[in-house]
DOFIGU-287262 format. One record per atom (N, C-alpha, C, CB): residue in three letters; x, y, z. Coordinates in steps of 0.05 Angstrom, whole numbers, plus 5000, padded with zeros to 4 digits. Glycine has a CB too. Example, Ala and Ser with C-alpha at 12.3 -4.5 7.8 and 13.67 -1.06 7.14 Angstrom:
// residues 2
ALA526448865156/ALA524649105156/ALA526449345156/ALA522649115181/SER525749555142/SER527349795143/SER525850015157/SER528249885114/
***
This chain:
// residues 176
UNK348872547470/UNK350872347461/UNK353172347480/UNK351872417433/UNK354972177473/UNK357472157489/UNK359172407484/UNK359171907482/UNK360372497507/UNK362272717506/UNK364872637493/UNK362872827534/UNK365972767473/UNK368372707459/UNK370672827474/UNK368272797430/UNK372772697475/UNK375272827487/UNK377772727474/UNK375472767519/UNK380072867479/UNK382472777467/UNK383572547483/UNK384572997465/UNK384072327468/UNK385272067481/UNK387771987466/UNK383171827480/UNK389972097478/UNK392572067465/UNK392772147437/UNK393271797467/UNK391672377430/UNK391772487404/UNK389472427387/UNK394172397390/UNK387672237396/UNK385372157380/UNK382772227395/UNK385471867374/UNK380772267381/UNK378172307392/UNK377372047406/UNK376172397371/UNK376372057432/UNK375171857446/UNK372571937457/UNK376971757465/UNK371371757468/UNK368871777484/UNK368471557504/UNK366571787466/UNK366671597523/UNK366171397542/UNK363271417549/UNK368071417568/UNK361971187554/UNK359171157559/UNK358571277588/UNK358370867557/UNK360471307604/UNK360271437632/UNK360071727631/UNK362571367649/UNK360471887609/UNK360372147606/UNK358372237583/UNK363072237601/UNK355972317590/UNK353972357569/UNK352672637570/UNK351672137573/UNK352272757547/UNK351273017543/UNK348673007531/UNK353173177528/UNK346573097544/UNK343773117530/UNK343473377521/UNK341573047547/UNK343873407494/UNK343773677482/UNK341073787480/UNK345073667455/UNK338973637481/UNK336073747482/UNK335473897508/UNK333973517479/UNK336073757530/UNK335473867556/UNK337774027570/UNK334573637574/UNK340074017556/UNK342374127565/UNK343174037593/UNK342074417565/UNK343773767595/UNK344273657620/UNK346673447616/UNK341573517631/UNK348473437635/UNK350873287635/UNK350273037655/UNK353573487644/UNK350972797645/UNK350772547661/UNK353472447665/UNK348972337647/UNK354172387690/UNK356472237696/UNK355671977706/UNK358172377715/UNK356271757692/UNK355271507701/UNK352571427693/UNK355371497729/UNK351271627677/UNK348371567671/UNK348071727642/UNK346271697698/UNK346371577626/UNK345571677600/UNK342971817601/UNK345471467579/UNK341871847626/UNK339171977629/UNK339372167651/UNK336971777635/UNK340972397648/UNK341172587669/UNK338472717674/UNK343372787663/UNK337872747701/UNK335272867709/UNK335573147718/UNK334172697732/UNK338173247722/UNK338773527731/UNK340973617714/UNK339573537762/UNK341473907714/UNK343673987697/UNK346473847701/UNK344074257702/UNK346773737725/UNK348973537729/UNK347773317745/UNK351373667744/UNK348073067733/UNK347072837748/UNK349472627751/UNK344472707733/UNK349872557775/UNK352072367779/UNK350872097790/UNK354172477798/UNK351471907777/UNK350571637787/UNK352971497799/UNK349271457763/UNK353171517825/UNK355671417839/UNK356471617859/UNK357871367819/UNK358671577871/UNK359771747893/UNK360772017883/UNK362071587907/UNK360672217899/UNK361672477893/UNK363672557915/UNK359272687890/UNK366172647905/UNK368072707925/UNK368673007923/UNK370572537922/UNK368073147947/UNK368473447948/UNK371173487964/UNK365973597962/UNK372873647954/UNK375473707967/UNK377373487967/UNK375073807994/UNK377573347947/UNK379273107945/UNK382273177954/UNK379273007915/UNK383273427949/UNK385773517956/UNK386173567986/UNK386373737939/UNK383873548001/UNK384073598031/UNK385073868038/UNK385973388044/UNK383974078025/UNK384974348029/UNK383274518049/UNK385174488003/UNK380774428056/UNK379074558072/UNK380374608101/UNK376474398073/UNK380774858108/UNK381974918135/UNK380075038155/UNK384375098133/UNK377474968151/UNK375475068172/UNK373775288162/UNK376875178197/UNK373375318137/UNK371675508124/UNK369775398105/UNK373275688111/UNK367975538095/UNK365675428077/UNK366875318051/UNK363475668070/UNK368775448038/UNK369975348013/UNK372875258017/UNK369875567992/UNK373575008006/UNK371774847990/UNK369974688007/UNK373374667972/UNK367574677996/UNK365174548009/UNK362974527991/UNK364374688032/UNK360574468000/UNK357974457981/UNK356574697989/UNK355874177983/UNK355974887970/UNK354675117974/UNK351975127957/UNK356575347969/UNK350175297966/UNK347575307953/UNK347175587942/UNK345275237974/UNK346675607915/UNK346375857902/UNK348976007893/UNK344876017920/UNK348676197877/UNK351076357868/UNK351976547889/UNK350576507842/UNK354776537894/UNK356076717914/UNK354776667941/UNK355777017905/UNK353876437946/UNK352376367972/UNK353976337995/UNK350876107969/UNK352876418017/UNK354076378043/UNK352876138058/UNK353776618059/UNK351375988045/UNK349975758057/UNK351275498046/UNK346575778051/UNK351975308065/UNK353175058054/UNK353974878076/UNK355675118036/UNK355174678069/UNK356374458087/UNK359174428079/UNK354774178084/UNK360874408098/UNK363874358092/UNK364974168114/UNK365474648092/UNK367274078108/UNK368573888129/UNK371673958129/UNK368073548121/UNK372674048153/UNK375374118157/UNK377273878150/UNK375674228185/UNK379073908133/UNK380773688126/UNK383573708135/UNK380773658097/UNK384373968144/UNK386974018156/UNK386973968185/UNK387874278151/UNK389373928197/UNK389573848225/UNK388174068244/UNK392673818233/UNK387473988268/UNK386374138289/UNK383374198285/UNK387874388291/UNK381974338304/UNK379474418303/UNK377474188299/UNK379374598284/UNK375574208280/UNK373474018277/UNK374273838254/UNK370774148271/UNK376673718254/UNK377773558232/UNK375773328229/UNK380873458238/UNK374973278204/UNK373573028199/UNK370473068208/UNK374972788214/UNK369673288218/UNK366773318223/UNK365273458201/UNK366373468249/UNK362973558207/UNK361373708187/UNK360673978200/UNK358673548179/UNK361074188182/UNK360374458193/UNK358174568172/UNK363074658195/UNK356074678185/UNK353874788172/UNK353675088174/UNK351474658183/UNK353475228149/UNK353875518147/UNK351375628138/UNK356175598129/UNK350675878149/UNK348776058137/UNK349976328141/UNK346076028150/UNK349476518122/UNK350676808122/UNK353576788126/UNK349476998145/UNK355076588113/UNK357876568115/UNK358876498143/UNK359176818105/UNK357276428161/UNK358076388189/UNK357576088195/UNK356576578208/UNK359275948211/UNK358775678220/UNK356775688243/UNK361575538228/UNK354475578237/UNK352275568257/UNK351775328273/UNK349875618243/UNK352775098260/UNK352374838274/UNK354774668265/UNK349574688267/UNK355774498284/UNK357774308276/UNK357274048290/UNK360574418283/UNK358173838274/UNK358073558284/UNK360773468284/UNK356273388267/UNK362173378306/UNK364773308306/UNK364973008298/UNK366073378333/UNK367372898292/UNK367672618282/UNK366872398302/UNK370472568273/UNK366172498325/UNK365072318346/UNK362072328349/UNK366272368373/UNK360872498333/UNK357972538334/UNK356772728353/UNK356872298339/UNK358472878366/UNK357673078384/UNK356773328368/UNK359973138404/UNK354773458377/UNK353673718361/UNK353973948378/UNK350673708353/UNK354674168363/UNK354874438375/UNK353274608358/UNK357674538377/UNK351474758370/UNK349674948358/UNK350475238368/UNK346774888365/UNK351575418349/UNK352475658357/UNK354975658376/UNK350275788371/UNK356275418377/UNK358675378394/UNK359875118383/UNK358075368425/UNK362275048392/UNK363674828381/UNK362774568398/UNK366974878384/UNK362774348383/UNK362074098400/UNK364374018419/UNK361573848380/UNK363773908441/UNK365773828459/UNK365473538467/UNK365773988483/UNK367773388469/UNK367673118475/UNK366173058500/UNK370273008477/UNK364472858500/UNK362872768524/UNK360172938527/UNK364672798550/UNK359673138512/UNK357273278511/UNK355873258484/UNK357673558517/UNK353773088481/UNK352473008456/UNK351373268443/UNK350172788461/UNK350073428459/UNK348973668447/UNK349773898463/UNK345973658445/UNK351174118452/UNK351874348466/UNK350774598451/UNK354974368469/UNK349474758464/UNK348275018450/UNK348975248465/UNK345075008448/UNK349175468450/UNK349775718462/UNK347575918454/UNK352475818453/UNK346376038471/UNK344176238466/UNK345476498461/UNK342076258489/UNK343976688449/UNK345176958442/UNK345077138468/UNK343477108417/UNK343677338468/UNK343477538489/UNK342277418515/UNK341777768479/UNK342577558537/UNK341377508561/UNK338377488559/UNK342077698579/UNK337277278570/UNK334377248569/UNK333377088545/UNK333177528569/UNK335377028526/UNK334576848502/UNK334076558512/UNK336876848479/UNK332176448500/UNK331576168508/UNK333575998492/UNK328476068501/UNK334975828506/UNK337175648492/UNK335775408482/UNK339575548512/UNK333675298494/UNK332175078484/UNK329275088488/UNK333074848496/UNK327675048468/UNK324975058470/UNK323674788458/UNK324075298455/UNK322074658475/UNK320674438464/UNK317774508467/UNK321374168478/UNK316274488445/UNK313574568444/UNK311674348434/UNK313274798427/UNK309374338449/UNK307274168439/UNK305474318421/UNK305674048461/UNK305374258396/UNK303774428377/UNK300974398380/UNK304474368350/UNK299974188394/UNK297074178397/UNK295974328420/UNK296273898399/UNK297574368441/UNK296774508465/UNK298174768469/UNK297274328489/UNK300274798455/UNK301975048457/UNK303375068484/UNK300175308451/UNK303574838499/UNK305274828522/UNK308074808516/UNK304474608539/UNK309574938532/UNK312674948527/UNK314174848550/UNK313775238520/UNK316674778543/UNK318874728560/UNK321074878551/UNK319774438562/UNK322175078570/UNK324275258561/UNK326675218580/UNK323375548562/UNK329075248569/UNK331375278587/UNK332775548580/UNK333475018583/UNK332875708599/UNK333875988594/UNK336276018615/UNK331476218599/UNK338776018601/UNK341175998618/UNK341776268632/UNK343675918601/UNK340576488624/UNK341276738637/UNK338676898636/UNK343676888622/UNK337476928659/UNK334977088661/UNK335577378665/UNK333276998684/UNK333977568655/UNK334077818662/UNK332677868692/UNK332877978641/UNK333278078704/UNK331878128729/UNK328878128727/UNK332778398740/UNK327577968741/UNK324477958740/UNK323177828718/UNK323378228740/UNK324777698699/UNK323677578675/UNK322777298685/UNK325877558651/UNK320477208675/UNK319276968680/UNK318476898707/UNK320776788671/UNK319477048726/UNK318976998754/UNK319777248770/UNK320476748765/UNK318077378784/UNK318777628796/UNK321077628814/UNK316577728811/UNK321877398823/UNK324177398842/UNK326877358829/UNK323777168863/UNK326877308803/UNK329677268791/UNK331177508789/UNK329577138763/UNK333877468789/UNK335677688787/UNK337377648764/UNK337177738811/UNK338577848750/UNK340177838728/UNK342277628731/UNK341178098722/UNK342577438714/UNK344677258717/UNK343676978724/UNK346577348736/UNK341176958736/UNK339976728744/UNK339376558720/UNK337476788759/UNK339076308724/UNK338176108702/UNK335275998710/UNK340375858700/UNK334075888688/UNK331475788695/UNK330575558678/UNK329476008694/UNK328975398688/UNK327775188672/UNK324675238675/UNK328774888682/UNK323475288652/UNK320775398653/UNK318775198638/UNK320775698639/UNK316775128651/UNK314474968642/UNK312275158636/UNK313474758664/UNK311675218611/UNK309775448605/UNK307375338593/UNK310875668587/UNK304975418604/UNK302475348595/UNK301275568575/UNK300675308618/UNK301575548549/UNK300475708529/UNK301375988530/UNK297575688531/UNK301276138552/UNK302276418550/UNK304176468573/UNK299976638550/UNK305576668574/UNK307476738594/UNK306376788622/UNK308776968584/UNK303776888620/UNK302376988644/UNK300776788658/UNK300677208637/UNK300376548648/UNK298576348663/UNK299676098660/UNK295776338653/UNK299675948685/UNK300275658686/UNK303375608683/UNK298675498664/UNK305075788689/UNK307875738686/UNK308875618714/UNK309576018678/UNK310775438712/UNK312375318732/UNK314975408726/UNK312175018733/UNK316275558744/UNK319175648738/UNK320775548761/UNK319475968734/UNK323075398752/UNK324975298771/UNK327375478768/UNK325674998766/UNK328175648787/UNK330375838786/UNK331075898815/UNK329576098769/UNK333576008816/UNK334376088841/UNK332676328853/UNK337176158840/UNK332176328879/UNK330776538892/UNK332776748903/UNK328976438913/UNK333176958887/UNK335077148894/UNK333777388909/UNK336577238869/UNK334377478931/UNK333377698947/UNK335577888951/UNK332277588973/
***
């Protein structure tokens, strides 16, 4: 039924606020809630614009969760963008111009910016699932990795056929 509330000293109700006592669901703007909380209409998160570049206030998943989506509302940084969190850390951001940063901040003029982890990590991998052929971009090669002539600190673009040992084409500096 309709949720009752105090309306200037008298009980009131509104058809836009509905409690389904059988399934224990609350509907806002709907009399047929499909989830524990169902909203028929827009939802505003952080209406007070308090988010200063952290996960909360934002949308989180699970109890005491470090996974979620937030939008910095205070000045500076990624104001007006979207930040995606896992393990309480910002892992990917989209700025208000549509530029994306993965493991780094997005930068004007660069549509997709990624930062790899340790030396030798693949920053970008495009894989054909039917043939297992790969295209890799490795911004920092270890000495002798992927190509016996590479030196620590070299970069490489690698076209890989199925395994590391057969059919590779490596484009990298030849350091001697």
